[in-house]
TIKEMI-688863 format. One line per field, with one value per residue: residue number from 1; x, y, z of N, C-alpha, C in turn; residue in one letter. Coordinates in pm, whole numbers. Each point is the difference from the previous one (the first is absolute). Example, Ala and Ser with C-alpha at 12.3 -4.5 7.8 and 13.67 -1.06 7.14 Angstrom:
! TIKEMI-688863
num = (1, 2)
n_x = (1319, -35)
n_y = (-569, 105)
n_z = (780, -72)
ca_x = (-89, 82)
ca_y = (119, 119)
ca_z = (0, 6)
c_x = (90, -77)
c_y = (120, 109)
c_z = (0, 73)
residu = (a, s)
//
This chain:
! TIKEMI-688863
num = (1, 2, 3, 4, 5, 6, 7, 8, 9, 10, 11, 12, 13, 14, 15, 16, 17, 18, 19, 20, 21, 22, 23, 24, 25, 26, 27, 28, 29, 30, 31, 32, 33, 34, 35, 36, 37, 38, 39, 40, 41, 42, 43, 44, 45, 46, 47, 48, 49, 50, 51, 52, 53, 54, 55, 56, 57, 58, 59, 60, 61, 62, 63, 64, 65, 66, 67, 68, 69, 70, 71, 72, 73, 74, 75, 76, 77, 78, 79, 80, 81, 82, 83, 84, 85, 86, 87, 88, 89, 90, 91, 92, 93, 94, 95, 96, 97, 98, 99, 100, 101, 102, 103, 104, 105, 106, 107, 108, 109, 110, 111, 112, 113, 114, 115, 116, 117, 118, 119, 120, 121, 122, 123, 124, 125, 126, 127, 128, 129, 130, 131, 132, 133, 134, 135, 136, 137, 138, 139, 140, 141, 142, 143, 144, 145, 146, 147, 148, 149, 150, 151, 152, 153, 154, 155, 156, 157, 158, 159, 160, 161, 162, 163, 164, 165, 166, 167, 168, 169, 170, 171, 172, 173, 174, 175, 176, 177, 178, 179, 180, 181, 182, 183, 184, 185, 186, 187, 188, 189, 190, 191, 192, 193, 194, 195, 196, 197, 198, 199, 200, 201, 202, 203, 204, 205, 206, 207, 208, 209, 210, 211, 212, 213, 214, 215, 216, 217, 218, 219, 220, 221, 222, 223, 224, 225, 226, 227, 228, 229, 230, 231, 232, 233, 234, 235, 236, 237, 238, 239, 240, 241, 242, 243, 244, 245, 246, 247, 248, 249, 250, 251, 252, 253, 254, 255, 256, 257, 258, 259, 260, 261, 262, 263, 264, 265, 266, 267, 268, 269, 270, 271, 272, 273, 274, 275, 276, 277, 278, 279, 280, 281, 282, 283, 284, 285, 286, 287, 288, 289, 290, 291, 292)
n_x = (20069, 116, 136, 59, 33, -111, 41, 25, -132, -64, 71, -6, -140, 10, 41, -66, -102, 76, 11, -139, -25, 122, -68, -121, 82, 121, -129, -56, 116, 7, -121, 1, 138, -81, -111, 55, 89, -96, -2, -86, -59, -96, 22, 117, -73, -60, 76, 99, -116, -58, 97, -12, -109, 38, 98, -84, -96, 94, 49, -96, -79, 130, 4, -138, 69, 118, -91, -65, 129, 8, -89, 26, 122, -44, -102, -11, 124, -91, -66, 103, -14, -45, 124, 29, -97, 24, -76, -65, 112, 2, 104, -64, -91, 92, 68, -107, -45, 117, 4, -130, 20, 92, -74, -103, 97, 27, -145, -18, 114, -39, -101, 64, 123, -117, -52, 95, 53, -112, 78, 33, -39, -106, -37, 145, -3, -110, 30, 132, -26, -83, 87, 61, -63, 2, 144, -37, -147, 47, 88, -86, -101, 89, 44, -98, -18, 138, -65, -108, 90, 25, -68, 104, -8, -35, -130, -4, 128, -42, -110, -5, 48, -87, -100, 89, 15, -105, -63, 79, -53, -131, 13, 101, -40, -144, 49, 52, -106, -63, 81, -1, -140, 19, 89, -64, -105, 79, 69, -139, -32, 102, 121, -16, -111, 63, 74, 10, 34, 102, -73, -30, 114, 67, -62, -24, 119, 44, -79, 35, 144, -8, -76, 73, 83, -75, -50, 129, 61, -87, 67, 121, 7, -52, 74, 70, -71, -44, 139, -35, 118, 62, 25, -130, 4, 38, -126, -97, 61, 66, -122, -30, 98, -59, -82, 97, 100, -138, -94, 78, 37, -126, -34, 80, -16, -127, -8, 1, -74, -53, -121, 6, -14, -115, 31, -113, -69, -20, -62, 26, -108, 38, -108, -106, -24, 99, 73, 12, 38, 99, -29, 176, 11, -2, 111, -60, -76, 105, 106, -61, 95, -83, -96, 130)
n_y = (822, -81, 84, -109, -11, -47, 35, 93, -4, -47, 92, 109, -22, -16, 105, 45, 9, 55, 71, 39, -7, 92, 78, -3, -3, 94, 59, -16, 49, 90, 52, -24, 48, 85, 12, -105, 98, 85, -72, -96, 52, -17, 102, -32, -102, 68, 50, -84, -49, 45, -33, -131, -17, 64, -60, -107, 21, 30, -129, -51, 82, -39, -95, -7, 38, -66, -104, 41, -8, -117, -26, 33, -8, -84, -88, 55, 21, 55, -100, -3, 100, 20, -71, 54, 112, -65, -20, 30, 79, -111, 44, 105, -47, -60, 134, 73, -97, 42, 137, 5, -118, 115, 115, -86, -57, 118, 36, -115, 35, 166, -34, -66, 137, 94, -96, -8, 133, -2, -72, 37, 112, -52, 29, 19, -88, -24, 85, -31, -102, 61, 57, -95, -60, 66, -17, -147, 2, 73, -74, -137, 54, -10, -150, -46, 104, -11, -116, 30, 79, 145, -6, 14, 118, -100, 102, -77, 59, 124, -31, -61, 116, 101, -132, -17, 134, 40, -93, 53, 124, 5, -99, 65, 121, -76, -69, 106, 57, -120, -16, 121, 11, -94, 72, 111, -74, -100, 88, 37, -102, -27, 53, -113, 75, 99, -58, 159, 85, -24, -108, 21, 39, -61, -107, 99, 54, -135, -44, 87, -10, -101, -13, 116, -61, -127, 35, 23, -101, -76, 64, 14, -131, -40, 47, -47, -119, -2, 63, -89, -77, 56, 42, -59, 35, 127, -10, 2, 37, 43, 30, -58, 56, 103, -61, 11, 115, 42, -87, 7, 104, -7, -69, 82, 144, -45, -13, 108, -25, 127, -106, -30, -98, 51, -135, -59, 50, -52, 66, 31, 46, 65, -59, 43, -82, -35, -122, 99, -92, 82, -32, -32, 135, -63, 16, -93, -14, 62, -62, -141, -50, -86, 106, 13)
n_z = (6395, 28, 29, 57, -105, -50, -114, 85, 30, -82, -94, 133, -52, -120, 34, 89, -69, -114, 65, 35, -118, 0, 118, -59, -100, 48, 80, -93, -79, 93, 11, -129, 25, 99, -32, -108, 77, -4, -81, -46, 92, 101, 126, -12, 4, 68, 70, -19, -44, 124, 36, -61, 40, 150, 15, -40, 114, 95, -54, -7, 125, 11, -28, 62, 110, -31, -22, 103, 49, -59, 40, 128, 7, -25, 16, 124, -66, -89, 43, 58, 55, -129, -34, 72, -20, -102, 127, -116, -13, -85, -46, 30, -81, -115, 2, 20, -78, -59, 19, -10, -61, -20, 28, -59, -90, 19, -14, -112, -50, 5, -50, -90, 9, -6, -86, -75, -6, -33, 17, -142, 58, -29, 142, 9, -107, 80, 77, 58, 23, 89, 66, -1, 51, 87, 49, 16, 44, 90, 40, -23, 103, 36, -43, 21, 90, 40, -50, 73, 23, 3, 128, 92, -11, -90, 14, -80, -14, 45, -4, -99, -54, 47, -69, -148, -2, 0, -50, -114, -6, 23, -66, -53, 3, -21, -111, -59, 32, -66, -110, -33, -4, -98, -54, 1, -31, -70, -56, 3, -7, -67, 40, 60, -40, 32, -133, -24, 76, -31, 18, 154, 51, -64, 58, 138, 6, -38, 100, 119, -12, -26, 112, 88, -37, -3, 122, 37, -81, 65, 140, -54, -29, 129, 105, -64, 4, 114, -24, -118, 72, -117, 110, -13, -138, 58, 77, -64, -98, 109, 40, -139, -8, 59, -58, -105, -4, 43, -45, -121, 13, 66, -96, -102, 50, 22, -137, 18, 124, -5, -2, 119, -65, 72, 36, -65, 57, 127, 46, 153, -51, 121, 55, 52, -87, -69, -48, -92, -60, 9, -130, -17, -41, -78, -74, -23, 122, 94, -38, 14, 44, 81, -23, 3)
ca_x = (93, 103, 80, 30, -69, 6, 140, 113, -13, 7, 121, 54, -34, 46, 154, 17, -46, 140, 89, -42, -5, 141, 16, -84, 77, 114, -25, -60, 98, 80, -92, -1, 107, -3, -105, 52, 73, -65, -112, -151, -87, -150, -21, 91, -73, -142, 48, 81, -36, -42, 136, 50, -107, -13, 138, -29, -98, 55, 107, -106, -5, 85, 45, -83, 55, 78, -55, -79, 63, 30, -120, -53, 70, 47, -107, -110, 100, -91, -64, -8, -94, -115, 2, 76, -125, -103, 5, -96, 97, 16, 147, -5, -109, 70, 94, -100, -31, 134, 26, -70, 31, 130, -8, -95, 89, 83, -82, -2, 128, 3, -125, 44, 69, -90, -57, 115, 21, -92, -15, -119, -129, -52, -95, 66, 25, -92, -16, 89, -31, -132, 65, 59, -115, -70, 104, 11, -99, 41, 133, -56, -106, 106, 49, -105, -40, 96, -15, -70, 32, 106, 115, 16, -61, -114, -79, -68, 130, 28, -20, 96, 148, 24, -6, 102, 126, -62, -19, 131, 77, -76, 42, 134, -19, -52, 101, 138, -5, -50, 97, 67, -64, -8, 150, 8, -88, 93, 127, -34, -81, 95, 134, 37, -61, 88, 143, 64, -16, 65, -89, -139, 4, 22, -133, -85, 34, 1, -149, -71, 46, -41, -145, -22, 69, -109, -91, 19, 7, -111, -79, 45, -102, -147, -20, 58, -107, -92, 12, -12, 148, 59, 141, -40, 65, 131, -12, -95, 74, 95, -25, 10, 102, 9, -97, 76, 110, 0, 0, 120, 95, -23, 30, 137, 48, -21, 75, 185, 67, 24, -48, -4, -131, -56, -114, -118, 7, -102, 16, -91, -62, -90, -134, -72, -85, 80, 123, -35, 97, 14, 130, 73, 16, 153, 54, -61, -166, -9, 10, -65, 137, 10, -82, 82)
ca_y = (-71, 62, 77, -98, -66, -164, -35, -8, -68, -134, -29, -12, -112, -117, 11, -37, -138, -62, -2, -130, -139, -61, -43, -99, -78, -71, -89, -120, -80, -95, -96, -105, -66, -60, -62, -96, -34, -36, -84, 66, -57, 21, 128, 59, -44, 91, 144, 10, 38, 130, 126, -6, 65, 117, 57, 5, 98, 116, 19, 34, 128, 88, -43, 88, 138, 34, -5, 147, 120, 14, 35, 114, 70, -45, 0, 105, 70, 133, 16, -114, 39, -74, -133, -25, 51, -78, -101, -82, -68, -143, -22, 50, -79, -138, -12, 19, -112, -90, 69, -38, -111, -39, 29, -82, -119, 58, 31, -153, -60, 54, -77, -144, -1, 16, -131, -61, 58, -22, -133, -59, 42, 30, 98, 127, 18, -5, 138, 23, -92, 53, 113, -72, -37, 150, 42, -49, 28, 146, -11, -28, 101, 150, 19, 0, 121, 55, -37, 121, 117, 50, 86, -73, 58, -15, -57, -139, -86, 56, -96, -131, 21, 36, -136, -65, 52, 2, -153, -68, 69, -37, -113, 7, 56, -80, -106, 58, 5, -109, -40, 72, -1, -168, -34, 69, -63, -109, 71, 58, -95, -117, 35, -140, -74, 56, -15, 67, 130, 39, -71, 62, 143, -20, -26, 109, 101, -21, -13, 126, 80, -87, 13, 125, 49, -31, 41, 154, 34, -24, 140, 116, -7, 60, 179, 32, -40, 87, 127, -6, 56, -98, -62, -119, -106, -39, -60, -62, -94, -64, -58, -108, -57, 14, -107, -151, 26, -2, -131, -63, 91, -80, -156, 14, 40, -106, -136, 8, -50, 115, -14, -130, -81, -47, -107, 42, -74, 49, 67, -15, 94, 16, 84, 13, -136, -108, 33, -28, -19, 110, -1, 112, 18, -17, 90, -44, 53, 124, 56, -87, -52, -146, -28, 17)
ca_z = (5, 39, -115, -42, -97, 3, -91, 82, 132, -56, -19, 105, 83, -13, 43, 159, -25, -17, 100, 108, -84, 30, 116, 9, -88, 80, 122, -48, -29, 151, 25, -77, 44, 143, 13, 21, 98, 124, -60, -31, 108, -65, -41, -147, -105, -7, 0, -126, -128, -17, 5, -135, -93, 4, -83, -134, -25, 33, -132, -124, -6, -31, -180, -51, 9, -105, -113, -9, -29, -129, -106, 36, -57, -129, -104, 31, 70, -32, 140, 100, 133, -21, -12, 167, 40, -37, 85, -63, -83, 54, 87, 113, 85, 67, 128, 100, 76, 39, 128, 51, 29, 73, 127, 76, 73, 75, 113, 72, 70, 108, 109, 42, 104, 102, 48, 68, 119, 77, 13, -97, 31, -110, 13, 28, -127, -80, -32, -144, -144, -78, -76, -119, -103, -63, -107, -142, -67, -32, -126, -96, -57, -32, -91, -71, -5, -69, -124, -37, 48, -84, 119, 124, 68, -23, 119, -1, 47, 136, 101, -19, 59, 119, 74, 7, 65, 153, 28, 1, 136, 123, 13, 44, 149, 83, 17, 85, 132, 63, 29, 118, 137, 55, 39, 109, 91, 23, 41, 144, 78, 36, -81, -43, -120, -109, -16, 77, 22, -141, -111, -9, -43, -120, -72, -17, -84, -147, -40, -19, -122, -148, -34, -30, -116, -114, 48, -46, -157, -53, 12, -90, -120, 28, 2, -129, -91, 40, -25, -137, -46, -112, 53, 61, -85, 38, 132, -20, -58, 73, 85, -52, 40, 146, 43, 30, 86, 183, 63, -30, 76, 140, -3, -42, 145, 85, -42, -7, 131, 81, 124, 66, 0, 120, -23, 77, 152, 43, 110, 57, 41, 94, -22, 121, -36, -62, -72, -144, -95, -150, -83, -18, -123, -79, -114, -135, 13, 26, -162, -89, -94, -60, -68, -134)
c_x = (154, 66, 66, -56, 14, 124, 109, -17, 15, 186, 79, -45, 61, 180, -13, -43, 103, 98, -53, 2, 154, 1, -86, 50, 99, -74, -70, 86, 84, -145, 8, 134, -11, -128, 20, 84, -102, -122, -110, -96, -147, -13, 63, -67, -96, 87, 88, -39, -68, 120, 60, -98, 7, 125, -21, -103, 102, 81, -128, -7, 111, -15, -139, 0, 72, -42, -106, 102, 62, -116, -18, 105, 106, -84, -112, 90, -66, -45, -20, -87, -155, -17, -1, -137, -118, 13, -59, 103, 9, 129, -74, -94, 82, 78, -56, -58, 135, 16, -124, 33, 115, -11, -96, 71, 122, -76, -35, 114, 28, -114, 51, 87, -49, -44, 97, 27, -116, -27, -102, -145, -74, -120, 37, 17, -155, -25, 92, -44, -150, 59, 90, -129, -82, 76, 18, -113, 13, 97, -68, -80, 110, 42, -118, -37, 112, -20, -71, 19, 122, 119, -7, -132, -179, -103, -37, 127, 0, -49, 88, 138, 21, -52, 104, 127, -34, 17, 163, 85, -49, 65, 137, 15, -40, 73, 126, -36, -53, 165, 118, -55, 0, 161, 14, -73, 63, 96, -17, -77, 69, 101, 48, -67, 73, 155, 92, -5, 45, -69, -121, -3, 27, -149, -90, 54, -7, -170, -50, 67, -44, -151, 3, 61, -111, -108, 8, -35, -163, -108, 46, -99, -121, 1, 12, -103, -116, 4, -3, 137, 33, 128, -27, 79, 171, 38, -61, 106, 116, -69, -26, 126, 37, -90, 85, 118, -10, -8, 123, 92, 31, 41, 129, 78, 28, 98, 151, 52, 29, -33, 46, -105, -27, -133, -124, -14, -136, 26, -124, -71, -68, -103, -75, -77, 66, 115, -4, 126, -28, 111, 72, -19, 144, 30, -75, -118, 32, 28, -60, 125, -52, -125, 26, 75)
c_y = (88, 64, -126, -47, -156, -70, 32, -79, -149, -48, -24, -142, -132, -8, -54, -192, -124, -17, -112, -126, -50, -63, -140, -124, -77, -72, -96, -113, -64, -90, -117, -91, -31, -126, -135, -73, -44, -93, 61, -64, 4, 159, 39, -73, 80, 148, -1, 19, 132, 97, -16, 88, 155, 43, -10, 138, 121, 40, 21, 129, 101, 7, 61, 162, 48, 3, 138, 101, -3, 52, 179, 99, -20, -8, 128, 132, 136, 26, -120, 17, -60, -145, -55, 19, -128, -135, -143, -114, -152, -9, 63, -86, -122, 28, 28, -141, -102, 70, -54, -140, -27, 57, -56, -125, 69, -3, -138, -38, 56, -50, -124, 11, 14, -96, -92, 44, -5, -154, -68, -4, 41, 118, 112, 70, 29, 154, 55, -81, 64, 131, 3, -44, 148, 69, -41, 54, 160, 10, -22, 91, 153, -32, -36, 142, 79, 9, 104, 107, 43, 80, -109, 88, 52, -25, -145, -85, 21, -106, -131, 6, 22, -108, -77, 53, -10, -121, -73, 69, -76, -163, -4, 44, -65, -122, 6, 25, -101, -85, 65, -10, -148, -7, 93, -42, -95, 38, 77, -98, -123, 10, -131, -51, 45, -55, 45, 128, 82, -51, 84, 158, -1, -32, 98, 89, -40, -11, 152, 78, -33, 35, 145, 60, -3, 83, 166, 35, -11, 128, 100, -21, 23, 135, 81, 4, 94, 144, 8, 62, -115, -56, -125, -120, -38, -102, -160, -147, -93, -79, -157, -69, -32, -96, -131, 35, -2, -161, -63, 43, -77, -132, -34, -2, -156, -138, 53, -43, 99, -40, -136, -98, -64, -86, 48, -92, 48, 93, 2, 152, 21, 74, -4, -110, -82, 46, -72, -31, 80, -58, 131, 21, -5, 93, -43, 75, 146, 96, -40, -6, -132, 23, 78, -89)
c_z = (27, -119, -110, -129, -16, -55, 99, 147, -60, -11, 130, 91, -63, -5, 125, -11, -38, 119, 93, -59, 1, 133, 33, -80, 103, 119, -67, -38, 144, 47, -63, 28, 142, -8, -5, 92, 137, -28, -31, 64, -50, -45, -115, -141, -30, -39, -114, -133, 2, 6, -132, -111, -3, -77, -156, -80, -11, -143, -92, 19, -26, -159, -58, 0, -90, -136, -20, -12, -130, -89, 36, -38, -154, -123, 7, 48, -22, 124, 105, 83, -40, -16, 166, 59, -36, 43, -51, -104, 49, 82, 134, 75, 53, 105, 107, 27, 64, 136, 119, 70, 61, 122, 85, 47, 87, 142, 68, 73, 144, 114, 22, 108, 125, 83, 71, 159, 125, 16, -78, 37, -152, 0, 9, -160, -83, -53, -142, -102, -76, -73, -133, -110, -37, -76, -147, -83, -58, -116, -132, -77, -17, -155, -129, -48, -89, -172, -48, 31, -74, 106, 110, 95, -59, 90, -15, 85, 167, 92, -4, 54, 156, 105, 23, 98, 168, 50, 48, 141, 124, 7, 46, 140, 107, 41, 85, 142, 85, 56, 122, 124, 71, 53, 143, 145, 56, 105, 172, 55, 7, -108, -29, -118, -126, 9, 109, -24, -134, -133, -10, -82, -160, -77, -3, -84, -157, -61, -20, -105, -116, -30, -31, -134, -115, 42, -46, -134, -22, 33, -54, -132, -12, -5, -145, -98, 34, -11, -115, -79, -63, 74, 90, -68, 51, 108, -58, -97, 62, 110, -14, 42, 150, 76, -3, 70, 152, 22, -36, 95, 144, -30, -8, 146, 80, -38, -33, 130, 61, 167, 41, 9, 123, -14, 89, 153, 76, 157, 80, 68, 147, -7, 144, 23, -31, -58, -150, -85, -133, -85, 0, -160, -47, -81, -123, 29, -38, -148, -102, -112, -77, -90, -146, -51)
residu = (m, g, a, i, t, t, d, k, a, y, l, i, a, v, f, l, e, s, i, f, y, g, i, n, l, l, l, f, i, i, y, l, f, l, a, p, a, r, g, i, g, n, n, k, k, l, i, l, p, l, a, v, a, m, f, l, l, s, t, t, r, l, i, l, d, f, y, r, l, f, n, g, f, i, l, h, s, l, n, p, g, a, f, f, n, n, v, s, d, p, s, h, v, a, k, t, v, v, h, t, f, n, c, i, l, g, d, v, i, i, v, w, r, c, y, l, v, w, g, r, n, m, y, i, c, v, g, p, a, l, l, i, l, a, s, t, i, a, g, l, g, q, a, a, t, f, s, r, c, t, s, a, f, d, p, a, l, l, g, w, n, e, a, v, f, t, l, s, f, i, t, n, v, g, v, t, l, l, i, a, l, r, i, v, y, l, k, k, h, q, s, s, m, l, p, s, d, s, f, y, q, f, v, l, i, t, v, v, e, s, g, l, v, y, s, a, a, l, l, v, n, v, v, l, y, f, s, r, d, n, a, f, y, i, v, y, d, p, i, g, q, l, a, v, i, v, p, t, t, i, v, v, t, a, q, l, g, l, l, t, r, t, p, s, a, s, v, e, l, n, t, t, k, n, r, t, a, v, p, v, l, s, e, e, e, l, l, s, r, d, s, f)
//
């Protein structure tokens, strides 16, 4: 284990989580203000409840963390480290379940964005969907095992924790690459399939950077946990907020009208054998704005 103690790591983690929650709250308020102006389409009817659920789970998670801070540093002030090390405490198990489902919902939204960018191709999302299912099973197994362990590094927990962290990392990196490669492919083979060069660049940068931020946090979390370093708590707790911030940032940016709306159309692609009509990807499909 690392030099930092569990109680210090936990205190830093909740401090960072609180900052990210403030950003999350601001983005969510902006989103709720802008969403009605755009109307509620079929996609929004599906994803809007997920976005609201994620914010409520993020709020619940922060409340549980402050409850644990109070218990650790006030009620167990003589030895707060022992309290925070005890992962079988019901409050820790509860926050783990909340964290798991929040990240799962975040992954679902990211895969939905990939589904739209790939022209609503369900086959491209089979792999990511299976990874999400595996993450859900691993997350529930993790929570159940927590209730029987006394340390996050208990041998009985290692397999579950490593599975949860690794599956989430692979899902986010994989889906981000799928989205980015799709946009690059369209730009390379038929630039008219994209609304504009500036829009294409914005979409590519937004997708890649937003995906990399979350994926980088997951990678650091995985490395620290595999190193048996208590500092992994510092990354683990804020990740639940990042899972909400990343997709919401993209949606809010699009809905603020920073881009010019371009309607969908069709273009003709010349091939050696025939001419095939290919739908132009609109801003909604690239940024998945209408999915929220």
